[in-house]
N, C-alpha and C positions, 0 to 999 in steps of 0.2 A: 123173367123175374115175374115174381108176384105181386100182387096188388100192394104187399106190405111195404112193399120196396120199390114206391113211382118212383127213385131218382134212378134217370138210364146209367148202368155201368161202364165202368172203363172194361175195352175192348181191345183186344191183341188177338191177331192172328183168328178169330171167332170164336175167340172164347174168354174171360169173365181174364182181367189181369190180375194178380196177384205178386205185386212187388215185396221179396225180401233184402235185404243189408246183410252182409256177413264185413262186419268191419275190425277187423284183425288189429291188436293195440299190443304195444310194445310193453315186457318181453315177450318177442317169438323166437323159437330160433327155428333154423332150417328143417327140422320133422315136424315143428309145430303147422309153421306155412303149407308144407305140403299134405300134412294130416287136415288140415283146412279146406284145401283146393280139393282132397279126395270124399270128404266129408259131404259136401255144399253138392258135388255131382252125383252122388248116389243118392241122398236127400231128395234134388230136384226130382233125377227118376221116378224115386218113392211116392214123391206126391203125384206126379202126373200119373202115373199107374193105379192111385188110390182116387184122386179125383182127379179126373180127365177134363172134367167143365170150365177147371179153369187154367190159363196160361202161363204157369209160374217160372218167375226170373229170378232165379239169387244171384247176385252180384258183391263176387268179392272186393274188396277196397284197402288199403296198405300194404306194410303194418306202417299205424301212426305212433306218436309220442305222446302220451296222458302224462308223462312223467311220474310212470310207476316203477318202482323197482325192483321189491321182491311183494310187498301187500297192495291189495287193488281196495278202494273202497268202494262198496258194492251200489250205492245210490249214487255216488260221484259219476262212476262207470257209467253208468245207466242213461244218467242225464246227459250226459257229454254225447252217448252214444244216440239220444232221444234226439239231440239236437243235428247231428250228422241226418239222422233218420227225414226231419222234418226240410233238412235244404232240398237234399234227393229227393225228396217224394216219396218212400217207401212208406210200405205199410206195415212195417215189421223192421226192428234190427236189433241183430244178432252180434254182441264185442263178443271178440274172441281175442284172449292174453293168455300168456303163461305163468302170471302174477298169480297165484293164492288170493282168495275172498278172505278179505275183515269181516266176518258173520258176526250176527251180530243174536240170533238165536238155537245155531249150532259149533262144536267144533270147530267142525271145518264144510266146507259143502265143495262142490264141485259146480253150480250154476243156482243161480236166482234171475229168477220175474219179477216184472214189474210192467203188470196189464194197463194202470192209467199212463203209463208212457211206450208203450206196444212193444217194450223193448224187454231182452232178456241179456245176462251174461255168462259166457262160460268157460270156466277156468281148463288152464292142461294142466295145471302143475301139479295136478294128483293122478290125473287119468294116464300119463305119462308113465311109461313103463321105467324110464329109468328114476322114475322116483322110490322104486323098489326093489331094482333089476339092473345097475348101473353099468351089465357087461353090455344090457343092447342095443343091439346096431341099429344105424340112425333108419336104415330100411323098416327094421323090423317096428320101430318104436312110432313110425307113422302112421302103418298099416294099422297098429292095435290103437291110435289114437284114431284114426278117421272111423273108425266105429263105433268104438264109446263116444266121438264128439257126436256124429250123425245119430247115435239111441240118445243124447243128452239134448238135442237139436228138438227131435222127432217129439220129447216129453213135455218139452218148456212152450213148443207152440200148441202143444194141447191145454198148456196154463192162459197162454198168452188170448187164448178164445176161450173160455171160461167151460173145459171141457173135461172133467173129472178122468183123471189118471188111474189103470187097472190096479189090484194090489201088488203084482210082482213090480211092474212099474214104479210104483212106492218105496219098496225094499231094494235103496241106494245106500247099502253099508259101506259097501267096498268096491275100489272102482273095479272088480270082478264081476261087480254083478249088472257094469253094463255091457258087458261082453257079451250078451243073448242076445241076440237076433229081436230087434223091435220089430213088431206089427199094431197096427193101431186094428181093436177090435172093430163089428161092424159097426154096431151103437157110437160109439167115436167117431165113425167115418160119418158117420148120417151128422152126428152133433155138427160136426165141423164145419160140414156142408152150409147146415143151414146159418151157422155163426160167419161165414165167409162170406154171404153173400153179399151183405148190408157194405163189411170191408173192401167190397168190387166193385160198390156204385163210386160213380164222381163223387169225390169230396166235396164239401160246400163251396170251399175258395175255388174250385172247378165249374161250378155251374151257373156264375153268369161274367163277363168283363167288365161287369159297371159297377164302382165301389156299394157297398151296402152299411147302413151304423155298426157296430159293434154290439148295443142290443140288438140289433137285426142279425148277426152273424150268432153270437150267442144262441139265439133264440131258434136259428134253422139249423143251428149243427147240434142244441137237445133235441130235436126233433125229428131227424136225420138218422140219427140209432142211438137211441136213447138205452138201448141193451148195451150197447160197449159201455156206457158208464154206468149202468148197475150193475156193470157184471166188475167192470172194476172195483167198483165199492165194499160189494159181499168177497171179494177175495183181500182185499186189504182188512179185514176183521175187524172194521172200526170198532167193534164193542168191547175189544183186546185193548184199547191204548191205556186206559187206568190200569192197566197190569201192565202194561209194555213199558210205559213212563213214570218211573217209582220216583221222580221230580214231583212232579205234580200231584201223585196219589198221595206224596209224604206229606207233602206240605197243606193239601186240602184234609187231611185227617188229623194232623195235628191243628190244626187251626179249628177242626172238629172237636177236640177235643176241649181243651181250651174256652174254646164258646160255651159247651157242657154247663162248665163248671162255675160260669157268669151268670150272676142276680139279675143284671143290668139286661144281656143277653134273652135270659129267659122272659124279663118284664117285655120286653122289645117285641119278639118274637111272641109271644101268647094274647098280647092284644092288636097285634096285626087283621086286616079281614082279609078274607079270602082273594077279591080282588087285586090291596097293596099287595100280597105274597105272590100272585100270579105274574103281575108287572115287573115287580122284581125279579122272578125268579127268569120273567124270557127276557127282559136285560143282560142279567146276568150273563144266559147263556149264550146269546146274543154279542156282548162285547167281549167278552173270555174267547169266545170263537173267532172274531175278526182278529182280535189283538193275538190271540196264537199265528195264525196265518202270517200276519204281518214280521212278527217279534221273529219268528221263524223261517221267513222268507219263502213258504212253502207257496208252489204253485208260479211263483215271481220271477226265476229264475231262468227259463224259456221266451225271452221274451226275442221280435224281430220286428222288420219293416212293419209286416201284415200280418193279420192275425191268421191262423190257419187251422183246421178241425183238430186236429191232433191233440195241439196247444189248449185249444178251447175243451177236447176233453178232459183234458185232465186236471185242466183248473176246476173244473165244473164237479171231478171224481174224487179232488183232495178237498174240497170244500166240506163235499156231503161229509166226506169219512172223516174230517177233523169236528164238525159240528154234533154229526150222529154221538164221538166219542166222547165232547163235553156231555152231551144228554146222559149217556151213559155214565157216568162221573160225577153228575147232578142228581141220580135218582140214589144212588150207590150212598154216596153222602146223602140223601134224604132218608132210605130206609132205615140206615144204619144210628143214624139221631132219633126217629121215631121208634125205634125196639129199644135203643140205649134210656131214652128220655121214658117211656112207659114201663119199663122194667126198674129201673133205679132211681126215678124219681117221681115219691106218690103225689097226689093232689094236693093235700094238705102243705106239702114242704115248698110247692110251687104259688099256692098261695100266699104265701109270706112274702117271697123271692118277689113277686107282682101285685103291690096292692093295688097297682090300680085297674088293677081286670076284674071289675065290675058284676062277673058271673064267676059258675064253676068252672074247674078245668076241667074242659070234656074232652072228645075227640077231636073236634073243627078245632080246638085251642094248639091242642099236640099238633096237629097237622102244620096248621100257620107256623107254629116254633121251628118245626122240622123243618118246611120249604125255605123258610128266613135263613136256619144254619146253614139248608145247603147252597143257598146264593151267595152266601160269604164265603163260603169253605170253597167255592169251587171259583172266587175271585182269589183268593189266596194260591190257591190250586195252578192255574194261571199263571202267577206269577212264578212260582216253583217252576213251570216249564218250560220260563224263561232263560232259566239255569242249565238246560236240557243243550247238552252239544247238538248243531243246528246237522250236522250230517246222521246222527244218531234217530232225533227228532223224524228225518226225513225220510231216515231208514222204513223205521214202523209206519209213516205213512203209508210212504208210497210202494215198500217191498214190498210182494205180495206171498211170496216163497223162498225157503232155500232149498237146494236139493242134494 
């Protein structure tokens, strides 16, 4: 271990321990289960060969019944898998199901990842040869799916550790694209080694047998592996939240149009001081962030008797993601209102709309108005976000990529 990671590592057989769980979830038939066993064995051998400084343990359990029939909610399945990971103390969990995945960004997907949950879901529905060839035997199906499942696993493991995939790995248009033998490039292996070192450290809850306060636990978790939290935030693309959450954006910009056409709002905004606008904007951002987190139950679903590092990392990352998303929405509202106000409303008109303004409508007054409107619009947008389906909102906030 380097000085950058002073926490002692978890060791097993003289190597840093990495524990991965494969959670099998119904519906799964016999070839699906056999393919998962073969894929897990092959992947463990591959990982041990490429990263021998770690002691790799891949544990298969199940099949479990999550009540899935034909289509699986990606975020719901990932959250249930993360619960199992927390209970069993795994570093990562991969949920394998025979159900098709309910996608939000693509027409279909073979897998999906959530770095903030250290979880991925793999679906055998479309990689099963039976999907395109009803005459395939069970043995052929299991063998073919094992190779495809192994390829998906290695690609999703890269994403869960913030390592970019190669161009060939990103070309997943058909199940046949998964038949190519997957081999990490040298730079990917180096990045994985660097990313996995803090993962193999003792977790915060394992470092002391004495109970510690919630505040100190959060602080210790953030200090222990800030890269994991920041990486989860980055892969969530929080700057895209206003685009992905149509109800939030629609409500906010509808309010913006109405506010721009209201003389009383212009008078209110143009006469505010910079300090007043700054405070109002800050309170609007903070209040809407907290409201959205509470209203959509983000970061609150995986609770237990005691705090654990994985759960805290997820809560912190999710809070940052929503905070950045609301900030981006605010600045979009600010920019649009400023440009439209400057373009469509001249100073003479605004002076007649704001008789209490005892000065010329200058740049500062326009900035104050745009800040006021953006703060109001953000509040309306947050109210609109409350009408988003919780599974959709959680998917946007937590799921990084659909493969």
